[in-house]
MISEMAR-132621 format. One record per residue (C-alpha): x, y, z; residue in one letter; residue number from 1. Coordinates in steps of 0.05 Angstrom, whole numbers, plus 5000, padded with zeros to 4 digits. Each point is the difference from the previous one (the first is absolute). Layout:
N
pt u:X	v:Y	w:Z	res:A	n:NUM;
...
% end
This chain:
449
pt u:6365	v:6347	w:7370	res:M	n:1;
pt u:5062	v:5045	w:5013	res:R	n:2;
pt u:5015	v:5050	w:4948	res:K	n:3;
pt u:5071	v:5016	w:5012	res:Y	n:4;
pt u:5030	v:4940	w:5039	res:F	n:5;
pt u:5008	v:4935	w:4967	res:G	n:6;
pt u:5024	v:4937	w:5032	res:T	n:7;
pt u:5069	v:5028	w:5017	res:D	n:8;
pt u:4992	v:5073	w:5013	res:G	n:9;
pt u:4986	v:5062	w:4948	res:V	n:10;
pt u:5044	v:4982	w:4936	res:R	n:11;
pt u:5006	v:5030	w:4931	res:G	n:12;
pt u:5053	v:5034	w:4950	res:I	n:13;
pt u:5033	v:5054	w:5042	res:A	n:14;
pt u:4982	v:5074	w:4987	res:N	n:15;
pt u:4943	v:4982	w:4952	res:T	n:16;
pt u:4957	v:4945	w:5040	res:E	n:17;
pt u:5033	v:5003	w:5064	res:L	n:18;
pt u:5013	v:5078	w:5009	res:T	n:19;
pt u:5033	v:5041	w:5051	res:C	n:20;
pt u:4932	v:5035	w:5012	res:E	n:21;
pt u:4971	v:4925	w:5015	res:M	n:22;
pt u:5063	v:4983	w:5048	res:A	n:23;
pt u:4987	v:5065	w:5033	res:Y	n:24;
pt u:4928	v:4984	w:5013	res:K	n:25;
pt u:5017	v:4932	w:5016	res:L	n:26;
pt u:5049	v:5020	w:5054	res:G	n:27;
pt u:4951	v:5054	w:5029	res:R	n:28;
pt u:4940	v:4955	w:4999	res:A	n:29;
pt u:5036	v:4937	w:5022	res:G	n:30;
pt u:5034	v:5037	w:5055	res:G	n:31;
pt u:4940	v:5029	w:5024	res:F	n:32;
pt u:4955	v:4932	w:5001	res:V	n:33;
pt u:5059	v:4954	w:5029	res:L	n:34;
pt u:5021	v:5050	w:5056	res:T	n:35;
pt u:4936	v:5037	w:5023	res:R	n:36;
pt u:4994	v:5013	w:5068	res:G	n:37;
pt u:5072	v:4985	w:5014	res:R	n:38;
pt u:5052	v:5046	w:5027	res:E	n:39;
pt u:5074	v:4999	w:4976	res:Q	n:40;
pt u:4984	v:4965	w:4938	res:V	n:41;
pt u:5059	v:4966	w:4961	res:S	n:42;
pt u:4998	v:4966	w:4933	res:V	n:43;
pt u:5058	v:4959	w:4968	res:V	n:44;
pt u:5011	v:5014	w:4928	res:V	n:45;
pt u:5041	v:4952	w:4954	res:G	n:46;
pt u:5011	v:4993	w:4921	res:R	n:47;
pt u:5031	v:4956	w:4947	res:D	n:48;
pt u:5049	v:5027	w:4953	res:T	n:49;
pt u:4962	v:5025	w:4943	res:R	n:50;
pt u:5014	v:5069	w:4971	res:I	n:51;
pt u:4931	v:5025	w:5018	res:S	n:52;
pt u:5003	v:4982	w:5076	res:G	n:53;
pt u:5030	v:5065	w:5022	res:D	n:54;
pt u:4949	v:5039	w:4963	res:M	n:55;
pt u:4940	v:4966	w:5034	res:L	n:56;
pt u:5034	v:4993	w:5063	res:E	n:57;
pt u:5005	v:5071	w:5007	res:A	n:58;
pt u:4927	v:5016	w:4980	res:A	n:59;
pt u:4976	v:4942	w:5048	res:L	n:60;
pt u:5041	v:5020	w:5059	res:V	n:61;
pt u:4974	v:5071	w:4991	res:S	n:62;
pt u:4932	v:4978	w:5009	res:G	n:63;
pt u:5013	v:4958	w:5058	res:L	n:64;
pt u:5039	v:5056	w:5034	res:M	n:65;
pt u:4939	v:5048	w:4986	res:S	n:66;
pt u:4957	v:4963	w:5047	res:V	n:67;
pt u:5052	v:5001	w:5056	res:G	n:68;
pt u:5037	v:4935	w:4983	res:C	n:69;
pt u:5071	v:4994	w:5018	res:D	n:70;
pt u:5030	v:4959	w:4942	res:V	n:71;
pt u:5059	v:4955	w:5015	res:V	n:72;
pt u:5031	v:4989	w:4927	res:T	n:73;
pt u:5039	v:4934	w:4997	res:V	n:74;
pt u:5024	v:5006	w:4924	res:G	n:75;
pt u:5006	v:4938	w:4956	res:V	n:76;
pt u:4980	v:4941	w:5033	res:V	n:77;
pt u:4956	v:4942	w:4989	res:P	n:78;
pt u:4925	v:4998	w:5012	res:T	n:79;
pt u:5008	v:4953	w:5056	res:P	n:80;
pt u:5051	v:5045	w:5034	res:A	n:81;
pt u:4947	v:5051	w:5003	res:V	n:82;
pt u:4951	v:4953	w:5029	res:A	n:83;
pt u:5048	v:4982	w:5055	res:Y	n:84;
pt u:5036	v:5071	w:5013	res:L	n:85;
pt u:4925	v:5025	w:5009	res:T	n:86;
pt u:4992	v:4952	w:5059	res:R	n:87;
pt u:5072	v:5010	w:5026	res:K	n:88;
pt u:4992	v:5074	w:5005	res:Y	n:89;
pt u:4932	v:5000	w:5027	res:S	n:90;
pt u:4977	v:5041	w:4940	res:A	n:91;
pt u:4924	v:5014	w:4987	res:D	n:92;
pt u:5004	v:4974	w:4930	res:C	n:93;
pt u:5051	v:4982	w:4946	res:G	n:94;
pt u:4995	v:5015	w:4925	res:V	n:95;
pt u:5040	v:4972	w:4938	res:V	n:96;
pt u:5013	v:5034	w:4937	res:I	n:97;
pt u:5010	v:4937	w:4951	res:S	n:98;
pt u:4970	v:4969	w:4936	res:A	n:99;
pt u:5032	v:4938	w:5019	res:S	n:100;
pt u:5016	v:4954	w:4941	res:H	n:101;
pt u:4969	v:5050	w:4948	res:N	n:102;
pt u:5044	v:5043	w:4951	res:P	n:103;
pt u:5032	v:5064	w:5022	res:V	n:104;
pt u:4944	v:5044	w:4971	res:E	n:105;
pt u:4954	v:4972	w:5051	res:Y	n:106;
pt u:4997	v:5015	w:5077	res:N	n:107;
pt u:4955	v:4996	w:5055	res:G	n:108;
pt u:4983	v:5016	w:5067	res:I	n:109;
pt u:4979	v:4950	w:5055	res:K	n:110;
pt u:4985	v:5005	w:5073	res:F	n:111;
pt u:5014	v:4958	w:5064	res:F	n:112;
pt u:4963	v:5009	w:5068	res:N	n:113;
pt u:5038	v:5005	w:5065	res:D	n:114;
pt u:5004	v:4929	w:5001	res:K	n:115;
pt u:5035	v:4992	w:4938	res:G	n:116;
pt u:4939	v:4972	w:4958	res:F	n:117;
pt u:4971	v:5024	w:4937	res:K	n:118;
pt u:4935	v:5040	w:5012	res:L	n:119;
pt u:4930	v:4968	w:5001	res:A	n:120;
pt u:4955	v:5019	w:4943	res:D	n:121;
pt u:4961	v:5039	w:5045	res:E	n:122;
pt u:5054	v:5050	w:5018	res:I	n:123;
pt u:5019	v:5008	w:4926	res:E	n:124;
pt u:4934	v:5019	w:4985	res:L	n:125;
pt u:4996	v:5050	w:5052	res:E	n:126;
pt u:5064	v:5026	w:4974	res:I	n:127;
pt u:4973	v:5005	w:4926	res:E	n:128;
pt u:4939	v:5036	w:5031	res:K	n:129;
pt u:5048	v:5057	w:5028	res:Y	n:130;
pt u:5040	v:4999	w:4932	res:I	n:131;
pt u:4936	v:5018	w:4963	res:D	n:132;
pt u:4984	v:5055	w:5043	res:N	n:133;
pt u:5056	v:5030	w:5038	res:M	n:134;
pt u:4962	v:5057	w:5030	res:N	n:135;
pt u:4977	v:4937	w:5054	res:L	n:136;
pt u:5067	v:5002	w:5032	res:I	n:137;
pt u:4996	v:5050	w:5056	res:D	n:138;
pt u:5075	v:5000	w:5014	res:A	n:139;
pt u:5044	v:5059	w:4988	res:L	n:140;
pt u:5048	v:5001	w:5055	res:P	n:141;
pt u:5048	v:5059	w:5009	res:T	n:142;
pt u:5066	v:5020	w:5037	res:G	n:143;
pt u:5028	v:4945	w:5039	res:N	n:144;
pt u:4945	v:4956	w:4981	res:R	n:145;
pt u:5018	v:4989	w:4926	res:V	n:146;
pt u:5037	v:4936	w:4985	res:G	n:147;
pt u:5075	v:4993	w:4988	res:R	n:148;
pt u:5040	v:4955	w:4961	res:K	n:149;
pt u:5055	v:4954	w:5033	res:I	n:150;
pt u:5051	v:4960	w:4964	res:F	n:151;
pt u:5021	v:4932	w:5028	res:K	n:152;
pt u:5065	v:4985	w:4974	res:H	n:153;
pt u:5006	v:4928	w:5031	res:D	n:154;
pt u:4928	v:4973	w:4980	res:A	n:155;
pt u:5027	v:4954	w:4950	res:A	n:156;
pt u:5051	v:4971	w:5043	res:K	n:157;
pt u:4950	v:4991	w:5053	res:E	n:158;
pt u:4954	v:4959	w:4957	res:Y	n:159;
pt u:5060	v:4955	w:4979	res:V	n:160;
pt u:5017	v:4990	w:5076	res:E	n:161;
pt u:4928	v:4980	w:5014	res:K	n:162;
pt u:4994	v:4949	w:4937	res:V	n:163;
pt u:5070	v:4963	w:5015	res:V	n:164;
pt u:4982	v:4994	w:5071	res:S	n:165;
pt u:4945	v:4946	w:4983	res:H	n:166;
pt u:5049	v:4962	w:4965	res:I	n:167;
pt u:5042	v:4941	w:5029	res:E	n:168;
pt u:5059	v:4971	w:4965	res:G	n:169;
pt u:5066	v:5018	w:4969	res:D	n:170;
pt u:5000	v:5017	w:4922	res:F	n:171;
pt u:5078	v:5000	w:5000	res:S	n:172;
pt u:4996	v:4946	w:4954	res:N	n:173;
pt u:4946	v:5029	w:4950	res:L	n:174;
pt u:5013	v:5034	w:4935	res:K	n:175;
pt u:4941	v:5040	w:4974	res:V	n:176;
pt u:4981	v:5046	w:4947	res:V	n:177;
pt u:4951	v:5051	w:5019	res:L	n:178;
pt u:4960	v:5041	w:4946	res:D	n:179;
pt u:4966	v:5059	w:5032	res:C	n:180;
pt u:4965	v:5027	w:4940	res:A	n:181;
pt u:5037	v:5068	w:5006	res:N	n:182;
pt u:4946	v:5012	w:5052	res:G	n:183;
pt u:4992	v:5007	w:5075	res:A	n:184;
pt u:5038	v:4937	w:5027	res:S	n:185;
pt u:5065	v:5018	w:4962	res:Y	n:186;
pt u:5036	v:5016	w:5063	res:K	n:187;
pt u:4959	v:4965	w:5058	res:V	n:188;
pt u:5001	v:4922	w:4964	res:A	n:189;
pt u:5072	v:5000	w:4991	res:P	n:190;
pt u:5018	v:5034	w:5070	res:M	n:191;
pt u:4953	v:4944	w:5028	res:A	n:192;
pt u:5030	v:4940	w:4966	res:F	n:193;
pt u:5070	v:5026	w:5018	res:R	n:194;
pt u:4988	v:5010	w:5068	res:L	n:195;
pt u:4980	v:4925	w:5004	res:L	n:196;
pt u:5073	v:4989	w:4968	res:G	n:197;
pt u:4974	v:4984	w:4926	res:A	n:198;
pt u:5047	v:5012	w:4940	res:E	n:199;
pt u:4951	v:5051	w:4960	res:V	n:200;
pt u:5001	v:5013	w:4928	res:I	n:201;
pt u:4952	v:5062	w:4984	res:E	n:202;
pt u:4970	v:5013	w:4931	res:I	n:203;
pt u:4950	v:5053	w:4986	res:N	n:204;
pt u:5021	v:5038	w:5058	res:C	n:205;
pt u:5015	v:5070	w:4971	res:N	n:206;
pt u:4938	v:5038	w:4995	res:P	n:207;
pt u:5003	v:5064	w:4960	res:D	n:208;
pt u:4922	v:5018	w:5009	res:G	n:209;
pt u:4979	v:4975	w:4939	res:T	n:210;
pt u:5022	v:4924	w:4995	res:N	n:211;
pt u:4961	v:4972	w:5055	res:I	n:212;
pt u:4970	v:4931	w:4985	res:N	n:213;
pt u:5030	v:5012	w:4920	res:K	n:214;
pt u:5016	v:4929	w:4977	res:S	n:215;
pt u:5016	v:4979	w:5069	res:C	n:216;
pt u:4972	v:4975	w:5068	res:G	n:217;
pt u:4944	v:4956	w:5016	res:S	n:218;
pt u:4959	v:5010	w:4941	res:T	n:219;
pt u:5063	v:4996	w:4950	res:H	n:220;
pt u:5050	v:4945	w:5035	res:P	n:221;
pt u:5033	v:4982	w:4935	res:E	n:222;
pt u:5068	v:5038	w:5019	res:S	n:223;
pt u:4998	v:4972	w:5068	res:L	n:224;
pt u:4992	v:4929	w:4973	res:Q	n:225;
pt u:5061	v:5011	w:4952	res:K	n:226;
pt u:5044	v:5031	w:5054	res:K	n:227;
pt u:4981	v:4943	w:5048	res:V	n:228;
pt u:5028	v:4950	w:4950	res:I	n:229;
pt u:5059	v:5042	w:4982	res:E	n:230;
pt u:5023	v:5010	w:5074	res:E	n:231;
pt u:4985	v:4927	w:5020	res:S	n:232;
pt u:4960	v:5028	w:5055	res:A	n:233;
pt u:4959	v:4966	w:5052	res:D	n:234;
pt u:4938	v:5039	w:4975	res:F	n:235;
pt u:4974	v:5063	w:4983	res:G	n:236;
pt u:4940	v:5050	w:5031	res:M	n:237;
pt u:4967	v:5049	w:4959	res:A	n:238;
pt u:4956	v:5052	w:5030	res:Y	n:239;
pt u:4954	v:5051	w:4972	res:D	n:240;
pt u:4998	v:5078	w:5001	res:G	n:241;
pt u:4975	v:5006	w:5067	res:D	n:242;
pt u:5029	v:4936	w:5026	res:A	n:243;
pt u:4936	v:4971	w:5028	res:D	n:244;
pt u:5003	v:4940	w:4956	res:R	n:245;
pt u:5054	v:4947	w:4989	res:L	n:246;
pt u:5017	v:4951	w:4941	res:I	n:247;
pt u:5058	v:4950	w:5007	res:A	n:248;
pt u:5047	v:4961	w:4948	res:V	n:249;
pt u:5030	v:4937	w:5017	res:D	n:250;
pt u:5075	v:4980	w:4989	res:E	n:251;
pt u:4982	v:4974	w:4928	res:N	n:252;
pt u:4971	v:5068	w:4979	res:G	n:253;
pt u:4926	v:4972	w:5010	res:E	n:254;
pt u:4943	v:5051	w:5026	res:I	n:255;
pt u:4968	v:4983	w:5066	res:V	n:256;
pt u:4939	v:5040	w:5005	res:D	n:257;
pt u:4961	v:5019	w:5066	res:G	n:258;
pt u:4956	v:4937	w:5000	res:D	n:259;
pt u:5062	v:4959	w:5007	res:K	n:260;
pt u:5031	v:5045	w:5051	res:I	n:261;
pt u:4939	v:5003	w:5042	res:M	n:262;
pt u:4996	v:4924	w:5000	res:M	n:263;
pt u:5075	v:4994	w:5019	res:I	n:264;
pt u:4990	v:5051	w:5052	res:C	n:265;
pt u:4934	v:4970	w:5031	res:A	n:266;
pt u:5024	v:4926	w:4999	res:A	n:267;
pt u:5061	v:5024	w:5046	res:S	n:268;
pt u:4957	v:5045	w:5043	res:M	n:269;
pt u:4954	v:4939	w:5009	res:K	n:270;
pt u:5061	v:4952	w:5024	res:E	n:271;
pt u:5021	v:5052	w:5048	res:K	n:272;
pt u:4927	v:5007	w:5027	res:G	n:273;
pt u:4998	v:5080	w:4982	res:I	n:274;
pt u:4949	v:4991	w:4942	res:L	n:275;
pt u:4938	v:5027	w:5038	res:K	n:276;
pt u:4942	v:4950	w:4993	res:N	n:277;
pt u:5045	v:4966	w:4950	res:D	n:278;
pt u:4967	v:5041	w:4947	res:T	n:279;
pt u:5027	v:5041	w:4939	res:L	n:280;
pt u:4960	v:5054	w:4968	res:V	n:281;
pt u:5003	v:5007	w:4926	res:A	n:282;
pt u:4954	v:5033	w:4943	res:T	n:283;
pt u:4961	v:4967	w:4946	res:V	n:284;
pt u:5060	v:5011	w:4945	res:M	n:285;
pt u:5047	v:4956	w:5041	res:S	n:286;
pt u:5015	v:4934	w:4957	res:N	n:287;
pt u:4960	v:4936	w:5009	res:I	n:288;
pt u:5070	v:4966	w:5021	res:G	n:289;
pt u:4994	v:5048	w:5063	res:L	n:290;
pt u:4939	v:4973	w:5018	res:F	n:291;
pt u:5021	v:4925	w:4994	res:I	n:292;
pt u:5068	v:5010	w:5036	res:S	n:293;
pt u:4967	v:5034	w:5063	res:A	n:294;
pt u:4953	v:4938	w:5005	res:K	n:295;
pt u:5060	v:4951	w:4991	res:E	n:296;
pt u:5036	v:5038	w:5060	res:N	n:297;
pt u:4943	v:5008	w:5045	res:G	n:298;
pt u:4992	v:5071	w:4989	res:I	n:299;
pt u:4931	v:5035	w:4995	res:K	n:300;
pt u:4988	v:5048	w:4945	res:L	n:301;
pt u:4957	v:5062	w:5004	res:E	n:302;
pt u:4988	v:5035	w:4935	res:T	n:303;
pt u:4981	v:5079	w:4984	res:T	n:304;
pt u:4988	v:5048	w:4946	res:K	n:305;
pt u:5066	v:5021	w:4963	res:V	n:306;
pt u:5036	v:5055	w:5037	res:G	n:307;
pt u:5041	v:5000	w:5059	res:D	n:308;
pt u:4953	v:5045	w:5041	res:R	n:309;
pt u:4950	v:4942	w:4998	res:Y	n:310;
pt u:5055	v:4942	w:5017	res:V	n:311;
pt u:5015	v:5050	w:5064	res:L	n:312;
pt u:4926	v:5008	w:5017	res:E	n:313;
pt u:4990	v:4921	w:5002	res:E	n:314;
pt u:5067	v:4995	w:5042	res:M	n:315;
pt u:4981	v:5045	w:5051	res:V	n:316;
pt u:4928	v:4976	w:5003	res:K	n:317;
pt u:5021	v:4930	w:5011	res:G	n:318;
pt u:5067	v:5010	w:5033	res:N	n:319;
pt u:5045	v:4969	w:4949	res:Y	n:320;
pt u:5071	v:5013	w:4994	res:S	n:321;
pt u:5018	v:4994	w:4926	res:L	n:322;
pt u:4968	v:5016	w:4940	res:G	n:323;
pt u:5011	v:5026	w:4931	res:G	n:324;
pt u:4992	v:5000	w:4925	res:E	n:325;
pt u:5035	v:4967	w:4944	res:Q	n:326;
pt u:5027	v:5064	w:4980	res:S	n:327;
pt u:5041	v:5002	w:5057	res:G	n:328;
pt u:4963	v:5037	w:5050	res:H	n:329;
pt u:5016	v:4966	w:5062	res:L	n:330;
pt u:4972	v:5022	w:5071	res:V	n:331;
pt u:5039	v:4972	w:5063	res:F	n:332;
pt u:4948	v:5029	w:5048	res:L	n:333;
pt u:5048	v:4988	w:5060	res:D	n:334;
pt u:5047	v:5040	w:4969	res:Y	n:335;
pt u:4966	v:5057	w:4961	res:N	n:336;
pt u:4931	v:5025	w:4982	res:T	n:337;
pt u:5011	v:4999	w:4924	res:T	n:338;
pt u:5035	v:4964	w:4945	res:G	n:339;
pt u:5076	v:5007	w:5010	res:D	n:340;
pt u:5046	v:4973	w:4942	res:G	n:341;
pt u:5063	v:5010	w:5044	res:T	n:342;
pt u:4976	v:4967	w:5062	res:M	n:343;
pt u:4968	v:4940	w:4952	res:S	n:344;
pt u:5070	v:4990	w:4967	res:S	n:345;
pt u:5038	v:4999	w:5063	res:L	n:346;
pt u:4945	v:4944	w:5029	res:V	n:347;
pt u:5014	v:4963	w:4936	res:L	n:348;
pt u:5070	v:5001	w:5008	res:A	n:349;
pt u:5003	v:4981	w:5068	res:S	n:350;
pt u:4957	v:4936	w:4985	res:I	n:351;
pt u:5048	v:4977	w:4947	res:L	n:352;
pt u:5058	v:5014	w:5052	res:V	n:353;
pt u:4967	v:4960	w:5054	res:E	n:354;
pt u:4982	v:4941	w:4958	res:K	n:355;
pt u:5067	v:5003	w:4963	res:A	n:356;
pt u:4964	v:4993	w:4933	res:I	n:357;
pt u:4997	v:5036	w:4931	res:K	n:358;
pt u:4945	v:5043	w:4976	res:L	n:359;
pt u:4982	v:4949	w:4946	res:S	n:360;
pt u:4994	v:4941	w:5052	res:E	n:361;
pt u:4953	v:5047	w:5042	res:A	n:362;
pt u:4954	v:5010	w:4940	res:T	n:363;
pt u:4985	v:4928	w:4992	res:K	n:364;
pt u:4947	v:5009	w:5058	res:I	n:365;
pt u:4955	v:5022	w:4946	res:M	n:366;
pt u:4985	v:4985	w:4929	res:D	n:367;
pt u:4975	v:5053	w:4955	res:K	n:368;
pt u:4944	v:4993	w:4952	res:Y	n:369;
pt u:5002	v:5037	w:4935	res:P	n:370;
pt u:4971	v:5072	w:5003	res:Q	n:371;
pt u:4987	v:5048	w:4943	res:V	n:372;
pt u:4993	v:5078	w:5023	res:L	n:373;
pt u:4977	v:5049	w:4943	res:V	n:374;
pt u:4990	v:5072	w:5012	res:N	n:375;
pt u:4949	v:5039	w:4960	res:V	n:376;
pt u:5001	v:5074	w:4997	res:K	n:377;
pt u:4928	v:5023	w:5007	res:V	n:378;
pt u:4956	v:5062	w:5005	res:K	n:379;
pt u:5006	v:5017	w:5077	res:H	n:380;
pt u:4924	v:5012	w:5006	res:E	n:381;
pt u:4985	v:4933	w:4975	res:L	n:382;
pt u:5057	v:4948	w:5035	res:K	n:383;
pt u:4949	v:4986	w:5058	res:N	n:384;
pt u:4942	v:4980	w:4958	res:I	n:385;
pt u:5036	v:4956	w:4951	res:Y	n:386;
pt u:4941	v:4945	w:5012	res:M	n:387;
pt u:4946	v:5048	w:4983	res:D	n:388;
pt u:5022	v:4981	w:4932	res:F	n:389;
pt u:4966	v:4936	w:4969	res:E	n:390;
pt u:5058	v:4978	w:4954	res:E	n:391;
pt u:5051	v:5009	w:5055	res:I	n:392;
pt u:4960	v:4959	w:5053	res:A	n:393;
pt u:4981	v:4948	w:4948	res:S	n:394;
pt u:5074	v:4986	w:4982	res:E	n:395;
pt u:5020	v:4997	w:5075	res:I	n:396;
pt u:4943	v:4945	w:5011	res:D	n:397;
pt u:5025	v:4965	w:4937	res:R	n:398;
pt u:5068	v:4995	w:5032	res:I	n:399;
pt u:4979	v:4973	w:5060	res:E	n:400;
pt u:4961	v:4945	w:4970	res:K	n:401;
pt u:5064	v:4979	w:4961	res:I	n:402;
pt u:5042	v:5001	w:5060	res:M	n:403;
pt u:4951	v:4955	w:5036	res:D	n:404;
pt u:5025	v:5010	w:5075	res:G	n:405;
pt u:5077	v:4984	w:4975	res:K	n:406;
pt u:5020	v:5075	w:4998	res:G	n:407;
pt u:4968	v:5065	w:5007	res:R	n:408;
pt u:4983	v:5073	w:4971	res:V	n:409;
pt u:5009	v:5063	w:5042	res:L	n:410;
pt u:4986	v:5068	w:4970	res:I	n:411;
pt u:5015	v:5060	w:5046	res:R	n:412;
pt u:5005	v:5072	w:4980	res:P	n:413;
pt u:5058	v:5036	w:5028	res:S	n:414;
pt u:4996	v:5041	w:5062	res:G	n:415;
pt u:5046	v:5053	w:4978	res:T	n:416;
pt u:5003	v:4996	w:4928	res:E	n:417;
pt u:4952	v:5003	w:4936	res:P	n:418;
pt u:5012	v:4927	w:4996	res:L	n:419;
pt u:4960	v:4937	w:4996	res:V	n:420;
pt u:5041	v:4939	w:5019	res:R	n:421;
pt u:4984	v:4928	w:4974	res:V	n:422;
pt u:5027	v:4943	w:5038	res:M	n:423;
pt u:4991	v:4930	w:4979	res:L	n:424;
pt u:5029	v:4940	w:5034	res:E	n:425;
pt u:5005	v:4927	w:4976	res:G	n:426;
pt u:5041	v:4939	w:4987	res:K	n:427;
pt u:5014	v:5013	w:4921	res:E	n:428;
pt u:5037	v:5066	w:4987	res:L	n:429;
pt u:4985	v:5007	w:4929	res:E	n:430;
pt u:4924	v:4992	w:5014	res:Q	n:431;
pt u:4996	v:5051	w:5050	res:I	n:432;
pt u:5042	v:5049	w:4958	res:E	n:433;
pt u:4954	v:4992	w:4945	res:S	n:434;
pt u:4940	v:5006	w:5044	res:L	n:435;
pt u:5025	v:5064	w:5034	res:A	n:436;
pt u:5025	v:5039	w:4942	res:N	n:437;
pt u:4930	v:4982	w:4970	res:G	n:438;
pt u:4963	v:5031	w:5056	res:L	n:439;
pt u:5045	v:5059	w:5001	res:A	n:440;
pt u:4986	v:5013	w:4929	res:Q	n:441;
pt u:4924	v:4998	w:5018	res:I	n:442;
pt u:5009	v:5051	w:5055	res:I	n:443;
pt u:5045	v:5047	w:4961	res:K	n:444;
pt u:4949	v:5002	w:4947	res:H	n:445;
pt u:4940	v:5015	w:5043	res:K	n:446;
pt u:5032	v:5043	w:5051	res:I	n:447;
pt u:5071	v:5019	w:4977	res:G	n:448;
pt u:5028	v:5066	w:4991	res:C	n:449;
% end
C-alpha cells in the first residue's frame, strides 16, 4: 500500500501535512526515479492559483534541480495543460501543484510521466522508498550539471491553441457563462471560447490566492445557475480548481452532470464513427440511467473503480476514446491523456452548435434516477475497514434487501480525505434519503471523529 500517494498524488493541508520539506523530497526523489539514466533532463511544473502554490513550487523545484533536472515552469495552468505541455516540450516528466476541487488550505503534488499519463502504482512506490531514505539518492551534481529554471511565458496560450484546434464549428451565435472557480482555468477557458467566436460572460475569474473553489466552480454551481438565467445565456460551464473536471448548466439553469455530458458526447462520437469500439468507460458511481441510455443507443459500457486514474487505465487497456466520472472528469484520449474540463466544455458546445439544439434538449438522451450521496467524516485509519464492523455490514445488507434489485448501495472511502462516502440510488427519493442518512449515522457512530 502506498504511504504518501493517494489516488491523485500527494495531498494534505499545506505547510502542516504537505510541508516544504515533503515537497523538496518529492522533487528530489521523483526527479531521480523518473529521469534516472537520462541526460539533459527536463521537467514541466505548473500549479493552480492557491496561495500556498508559490511556497511549495519553490521547494519542489529546488528538489528537482538538486538531482540535475532543468525545470520548465509554466505558471498557473490547468492540470491537463501540464500533461499536454510535457509531451509538447519533450520533457521527461511533468508535475502539477494543486488540490483540485478541495478548499484553499489544501494543496497537492502529482506527477505525469513523459507521455503525459499519471504514474503507475509501482513507480509511486519506488518514489516513496527514496522519500523515506533520501540517502539512497546518489545524485549530487555540481557545476554546470546542476539543474536550472526556465519560465515559459506562452505556455497557457500554447495549450489553448491546442484544445481549440480539435474543435470544428463557429461559436459566434453562442452566449456562454463560464465559472472558473477562481482557479487554473480563469484565463484559458474564456480565451478558448472567445477564439471560437462565443460571447463570454466570466464569473469567479478573479483569483486572489484564497478564493479558489470558494462557493463556486463545479462543486458549487449555484451562482452559475443564477447567472445563466439572468443573462439569458445558452448555457454555463463550471470548472474546478485545477480545471480537470466540468459541470454544465443548461439554459433553464438546470445542472448537467458528468454522466449526462458523457452520454451526449458518446452518442455524438458514435454517430461520427470516432467512438472507438463503440465503448464508453465509466465508474461504479455513474447513475443507473447512464447504463440504460448506453444500451438504448448501442453503446457498450465498461465500468471501473472510482477515480479517473482507473478510468484512464481501462481506456488505455481497451483502446477506448472516451471515459469519465459523474463528477465531471472526462477523458478524450484522442485529445489529451487526462481529464480536461476546458476540452470537455468545447466538445459539448460544438455538439450543440452542430445539431442546432439547446443543452436541455440534448440531455433528454438520459433519464437520471434519484441518487443520494452523504459524506461521513471518519478516523483516517479506519476509513478502509468499515466492513469489519458488524453493525455497518448488517445495515448495508438490510438496505440491499429492501432495494430488491431496483436500486443500489455503494460505500466508498475517499482517496484524498478522511471521509466515507455513502451513495444510494433508487426510484423513490424519500426512501433512499432516509436509508442513506440512517447508514451514515451508524458509520459516524462506529468510526466517526
